[in-house]
C-alpha positions as CSV (number, residue, x, y, z in Angstrom):
1,M,115.5,176.3,186.1
2,G,116.9,175.9,189.7
3,S,117.8,179.9,189.6
4,G,120.1,181.7,187.7
5,E,117.0,182.3,185.3
6,T,118.8,185.5,183.6
7,S,122.3,185.3,184.2
8,P,125.3,184.3,181.5
9,T,124.4,180.7,182.2
10,M,121.4,180.3,181.3
11,V,121.7,183.1,177.8
12,T,122.7,179.4,175.1
13,P,120.2,177.2,177.1
14,H,117.2,180.1,176.1
15,Q,118.3,180.6,172.9
16,K,117.9,177.0,171.8
17,I,114.5,177.0,173.2
18,L,113.5,180.3,171.7
19,A,114.9,179.3,168.5
20,N,111.7,177.2,167.8
21,V,109.3,179.9,169.1
22,P,108.0,182.1,165.9
23,A,109.5,186.0,166.4
24,G,107.4,188.5,167.7
25,E,106.4,189.6,171.1
26,E,102.5,188.2,170.9
27,S,104.6,184.5,170.6
28,S,107.3,185.1,173.6
29,V,105.5,186.1,177.3
30,F,106.5,186.9,180.4
31,L,104.0,186.7,183.1
32,D,105.5,189.2,186.4
33,T,103.0,187.6,189.0
34,P,105.7,186.0,191.4
35,F,106.7,188.9,192.4
36,G,103.9,191.2,192.0
37,F,103.7,191.9,195.7
38,Q,107.2,193.1,195.6
39,E,107.7,197.4,196.0
40,N,110.9,196.7,193.3
41,A,108.4,194.5,190.9
42,D,108.5,197.6,188.0
43,D,112.0,197.6,188.3
44,L,112.1,193.1,187.6
45,S,110.3,193.9,185.2
46,V,112.6,196.0,183.2
47,R,115.3,194.0,184.0
48,I,114.2,190.8,183.2
49,S,112.9,192.0,179.8
50,D,116.2,194.0,179.4
51,Y,118.2,190.9,179.6
52,F,116.1,188.8,176.9
53,K,116.5,191.4,174.7
54,N,120.6,192.5,175.2
55,S,121.5,189.0,176.4
56,V,119.4,186.4,175.1
57,G,118.2,188.5,171.6
58,R,115.0,188.3,171.9
59,D,111.8,191.0,172.5
60,I,109.2,189.9,174.5
61,Q,105.9,190.8,175.8
62,L,105.5,191.4,179.6
63,V,102.4,190.8,180.6
64,S,101.3,192.2,184.2
65,M,99.4,190.5,186.5
66,R,100.1,191.5,189.9
67,T,97.2,190.9,192.1
68,D,94.0,188.9,191.6
69,T,92.1,192.1,191.9
70,E,92.9,193.3,188.7
71,S,89.9,194.7,186.8
72,E,88.4,192.3,184.4
73,A,90.0,193.9,181.6
74,T,93.2,193.6,182.5
75,I,92.7,189.8,183.6
76,A,91.1,189.7,179.8
77,R,93.7,191.1,178.4
78,A,96.5,188.3,179.6
79,V,94.3,185.7,179.4
80,A,94.4,186.5,175.1
81,A,97.9,186.9,175.5
82,I,98.6,183.6,177.1
83,K,96.3,182.1,174.7
84,Q,98.5,182.7,172.1
85,A,101.8,182.6,173.9
86,E,103.9,180.0,172.3
87,W,106.8,180.4,175.1
88,L,105.8,181.5,178.9
89,F,108.0,182.6,181.4
90,A,107.9,183.2,184.8
91,G,110.6,183.7,187.3
92,P,111.5,184.6,191.0
93,G,109.2,185.6,193.8
94,S,106.4,183.6,195.9
95,P,104.8,180.5,195.2
96,T,102.2,181.2,197.0
97,Y,101.3,184.1,195.6
98,A,101.8,183.0,192.2
99,L,99.6,180.2,193.0
100,T,96.9,182.6,194.3
101,T,96.9,184.7,192.2
102,W,96.3,182.7,189.0
103,Q,94.0,180.5,190.5
104,N,91.8,183.5,191.3
105,S,92.1,185.5,188.3
106,G,91.3,182.2,186.4
107,L,94.9,182.0,184.2
108,A,96.0,178.9,186.3
109,A,94.4,176.6,182.8
110,H,95.5,179.4,180.4
111,V,99.0,178.7,181.6
112,R,98.1,175.2,181.6
113,D,97.9,175.0,178.1
114,V,100.9,176.4,176.5
115,L,102.5,173.6,176.4
116,T,100.4,172.0,174.0
117,R,101.7,174.3,171.2
118,G,105.0,174.9,172.7
119,S,107.4,176.3,175.7
120,V,106.8,177.1,179.4
121,V,109.7,178.1,181.2
122,F,109.5,178.7,185.2
123,A,112.5,179.2,187.3
124,S,113.0,179.5,191.0
125,A,109.9,180.8,192.0
126,A,107.6,180.0,189.8
127,A,109.4,176.5,189.5
128,L,107.8,175.5,192.3
129,T,104.3,175.6,191.3
130,L,105.0,172.9,188.2
131,G,104.6,169.9,190.2
132,S,101.4,168.2,191.9
133,H,102.1,170.3,195.1
134,T,104.1,173.2,196.0
135,V,106.5,174.5,198.6
136,P,105.2,177.4,200.4
137,V,108.8,179.0,201.2
138,Y,108.0,181.9,202.9
139,E,105.6,180.7,205.1
140,I,108.0,177.8,206.2
141,Y,111.0,179.9,206.2
142,K,110.7,183.4,206.8
143,V,107.4,182.9,209.2
144,G,108.0,180.0,210.8
145,Q,104.9,177.9,210.2
146,Q,105.0,173.8,210.3
147,P,105.8,173.0,206.9
148,F,102.8,172.2,204.6
149,W,102.1,171.6,200.8
150,L,99.7,173.6,198.4
151,S,98.3,171.8,195.8
152,G,100.3,172.9,192.2
153,L,99.4,173.6,189.1
154,N,100.2,169.9,188.4
155,I,102.2,170.4,185.3
156,L,104.3,168.6,185.2
157,E,102.4,165.0,185.6
158,T,99.4,166.6,183.2
159,H,101.7,166.4,180.2
160,T,104.7,163.7,181.3
161,G,103.1,161.6,183.4
162,L,105.6,162.2,186.7
163,K,104.5,162.5,189.6
164,A,106.8,165.0,191.1
165,V,107.2,168.2,193.4
166,V,109.4,170.9,191.9
167,I,112.1,172.2,194.3
168,P,114.7,174.4,192.4
169,H,117.8,176.3,194.5
170,F,118.3,172.3,196.1
171,D,122.1,173.4,196.5
172,N,120.9,176.5,198.3
173,T,124.1,177.3,200.9
174,E,123.1,180.8,202.0
175,G,122.8,179.7,205.3
176,A,126.3,179.1,205.6
177,N,125.8,178.1,209.7
178,H,122.6,176.6,209.1
179,D,120.9,174.5,206.5
180,T,119.2,176.1,203.6
181,R,119.6,173.3,200.9
182,F,116.0,172.3,199.4
183,C,115.0,176.0,198.3
184,Y,115.7,177.1,202.1
185,L,113.8,174.3,203.8
186,G,116.9,172.2,204.8
187,E,117.2,168.5,205.5
188,T,114.7,168.1,208.8
189,R,111.9,170.2,207.0
190,L,111.9,168.5,203.9
191,A,112.1,164.7,205.2
192,M,108.6,166.0,207.3
193,L,107.1,167.6,203.9
194,E,108.1,164.5,202.4
195,K,105.8,162.2,204.8
196,L,102.9,164.4,203.8
197,L,103.5,163.3,200.0
198,P,101.3,160.4,198.5
199,A,103.3,157.3,198.4
200,D,103.8,157.8,194.5
201,T,105.2,161.1,194.4
202,F,108.7,162.2,194.9
203,V,110.6,164.9,194.9
204,L,112.6,166.3,191.7
205,G,115.5,168.9,193.1
206,I,117.1,171.8,190.6
207,D,120.3,173.1,191.9
208,E,121.0,176.3,191.3
209,H,122.1,177.4,187.8
210,T,121.0,174.4,186.4
211,G,117.9,173.7,185.3
212,V,115.9,170.5,183.1
213,S,114.2,170.4,179.6
214,F,111.5,167.7,178.8
215,D,111.1,167.2,175.9
216,I,107.7,166.3,175.2
217,D,107.8,164.5,171.8
218,E,111.1,162.5,172.5
219,K,110.0,161.9,176.0
220,T,113.4,163.0,177.7
221,A,114.6,165.1,180.1
222,T,117.8,166.6,179.9
223,V,120.3,168.5,182.8
224,F,121.7,171.7,181.3
225,G,123.9,174.3,183.3
226,R,126.0,174.0,186.0
227,G,124.5,171.9,188.8
228,A,122.7,168.6,189.1
229,L,119.1,167.0,188.9
230,T,118.2,165.0,192.1
231,L,115.6,162.3,192.2
232,R,114.8,161.9,195.6
233,K,112.5,159.7,197.5
234,G,112.7,157.7,200.4
235,T,116.5,156.8,201.1
236,T,116.8,157.2,196.9
237,N,118.6,160.0,196.3
238,Q,120.4,160.0,192.7
239,T,122.1,162.7,191.1
240,F,122.6,163.6,187.3
241,A,125.3,165.6,186.0
242,S,124.6,168.9,184.0
243,G,124.5,167.0,180.2
244,S,122.5,163.4,181.3
245,V,119.6,162.6,179.4
246,L,116.9,160.7,180.7
247,T,113.8,158.9,179.6
248,W,110.9,159.4,181.0
249,D,110.5,155.8,182.2
250,E,113.7,155.9,183.7
251,I,113.0,158.8,185.9
252,A,109.7,156.4,186.9
253,A,111.9,153.6,187.7
254,A,114.5,155.3,189.3
255,V,111.8,156.2,191.6
256,S,109.2,153.3,191.7
257,V,108.1,152.4,195.0
258,D,109.4,148.8,194.7
259,R,112.4,150.1,194.6
260,V,112.4,152.5,197.5
261,I,111.0,149.6,199.9
262,Q,113.8,147.4,198.5
263,V,116.4,150.4,199.6
264,E,115.1,150.6,202.5
265,D,115.1,146.9,203.4
266,D,118.5,146.9,202.6
267,N,119.8,149.8,204.9
268,E,118.0,148.2,207.7
269,S,120.0,145.1,207.3
270,S,123.5,147.2,207.2
271,I,122.4,148.3,210.4
272,A,121.4,145.0,212.0
273,G,124.5,143.3,210.7
274,V,126.6,146.3,211.9
275,N,125.0,146.0,215.3
276,A,125.7,142.5,215.7
277,L,129.3,142.9,215.1
278,L,129.8,145.4,217.8
279,Q,127.6,142.9,220.4
280,E,130.4,140.4,219.1
281,G,133.2,142.6,220.2
282,N,134.2,142.4,216.4
283,I,135.1,146.1,216.9
284,S,137.2,146.6,213.6
285,Q,134.7,145.0,210.7
286,A,131.9,146.9,212.6
287,V,133.4,150.1,211.8
288,A,134.1,149.2,208.1
289,E,130.7,148.6,206.9
290,L,129.7,151.1,209.1
291,L,131.6,153.5,206.9
292,E,130.8,151.6,204.2
293,L,127.3,152.4,204.5
294,D,128.3,156.1,205.1
295,T,129.3,156.7,201.7
296,Q,125.9,156.4,200.4
297,E,122.9,158.8,199.6
298,R,120.8,158.6,202.7
299,D,117.6,160.4,204.3
300,V,117.8,161.8,207.7
301,S,116.4,158.6,209.2
302,L,119.1,156.6,208.0
303,R,121.4,159.5,209.6
304,R,120.1,158.5,212.8
305,E,120.8,155.2,212.8
306,I,124.0,155.5,211.6
307,H,124.6,158.6,214.5
308,A,123.4,155.4,217.1
309,V,125.7,152.7,216.1
310,I,128.6,155.6,216.6
311,S,127.2,156.6,219.9
312,Q,127.7,152.3,220.5
313,L,131.0,152.8,219.1
314,G,131.9,155.0,221.9
315,D,130.3,153.3,225.1
316,L,132.1,150.4,223.8
317,A,135.5,151.9,223.5
318,A,135.2,152.2,227.3
319,T,133.7,148.2,227.7
320,P,135.5,145.1,228.6
321,K,134.5,143.9,224.8
322,V,136.8,146.0,223.0
323,D,140.3,144.9,223.3
324,L,141.8,147.8,222.9
325,V,145.5,146.1,222.7
326,K,144.2,143.7,219.7
327,I,142.9,146.9,217.9
328,L,145.7,149.3,218.3
329,S,148.6,146.5,218.2
330,P,149.0,146.4,214.3
331,F,149.6,150.3,214.4
332,V,151.8,150.5,217.1
333,E,154.0,147.8,216.3
334,M,154.5,149.6,213.1
335,L,155.4,152.7,215.0
336,L,157.7,151.0,216.6
337,Q,159.3,149.4,213.4
338,L,159.9,152.7,211.8
339,R,160.9,153.7,215.3
340,Q,163.4,150.7,215.6
341,S,164.8,151.9,211.9
342,A,165.4,155.4,212.7
343,R,167.5,154.2,215.3
344,S,169.2,152.1,213.6
345,D,170.0,155.3,211.0
346,G,171.0,157.4,214.1
347,R,168.4,159.4,213.8
348,W,167.5,159.7,217.0
349,A,165.1,162.6,216.7
350,D,162.9,161.3,214.7
351,A,163.1,157.8,217.1
352,D,162.6,160.5,220.3
353,L,159.1,161.7,218.1
354,I,158.0,159.0,217.6
355,R,157.8,157.6,221.2
356,D,156.8,160.5,222.9
357,S,154.4,161.1,220.2
358,L,153.1,157.2,221.7
359,L,153.5,158.5,225.0
360,T,150.8,161.8,224.0
361,Q,148.2,158.6,223.6
362,N,148.7,157.0,226.8
363,I,151.2,154.5,225.1
364,A,154.5,153.6,226.7
365,I,156.9,151.5,225.3
366,K,160.1,150.5,226.9
367,D,163.2,149.5,225.7
368,S,165.5,146.7,226.6
369,A,168.2,144.2,225.2
370,D,166.1,141.8,223.6
371,A,163.3,143.5,222.4
372,T,160.9,146.5,222.9
373,T,157.5,146.5,224.5
374,W,154.8,149.0,224.7
375,E,150.9,149.2,227.0
376,I,148.7,151.7,227.8
377,T,149.2,153.2,230.7
378,Q,145.5,154.3,230.8
């Protein structure tokens, strides 16, 4: 789940998953590790437990593993509970903290094994740990460290064969005046991180208040909630709305290396074609193709190419290569026809408005007995 794991949106998805889990707290385990370092950890534990009891209709067992320095007895009880669990939930907090605690305490292997007999529901921070690599969100976004990856639990690849990193909060907008999409990373830092991934690994992005259910038996992934699933690899960026059902083969094909190379080659060809049109002075066609290219999903490098072409348009507008009269003529002639129609109908105010509007754009018109002409005055 990308976020909203204890919101009304997720009540029904939780109920559907738990419907396949035997009743009894011993079967349903809630692990509090991701937020174990927070001062309000007790309050969060109570709030989440109450949500499942009162809203979802299921009593769950809280297993508290808040540090990797817990007593041997505490760790042993946690291991025993997880080994019996057929449903395991973890949610908000810090993915780095969760990974470190689970790995150092020996819980990581037991967390992975739950899927051999039941369901794992990881949301928000916990969801980040499911892939081959994990984003250390706090360290990058809050502390300001250069983007880097941590090794993840790799549960996704172990059970589905999909080599991916999971990024929740994919459509986050909390930044308002700065980019906090992609779990607060923003486009620039996510692009930097992607370059550090193995060539066969892709990004699986989950919007807020959205989830993706991987059915191991059916080998399908179903999108649910308010938002969408995004499969991102290189310059490919495919989005699947809530209700979409994808086979694992379809996911793998969508982000295959061959496909990514082809898309990148196509983009390079398109940019080259736009540049050639600009050099020929065919500005109208260049703009049309640039607008078409701009509608495609694209990564930061392609966007920079588009911006570079746009800057060329600005430069060319002031050079002899651009025949402004030729470009503007269809639009001005249309306005002059409208003005003539207004004059014929005696709508002099409308006619004057068109004339004055053209003047503000440095286009002067001259009426004579035979015709109306125009010229660019500056």
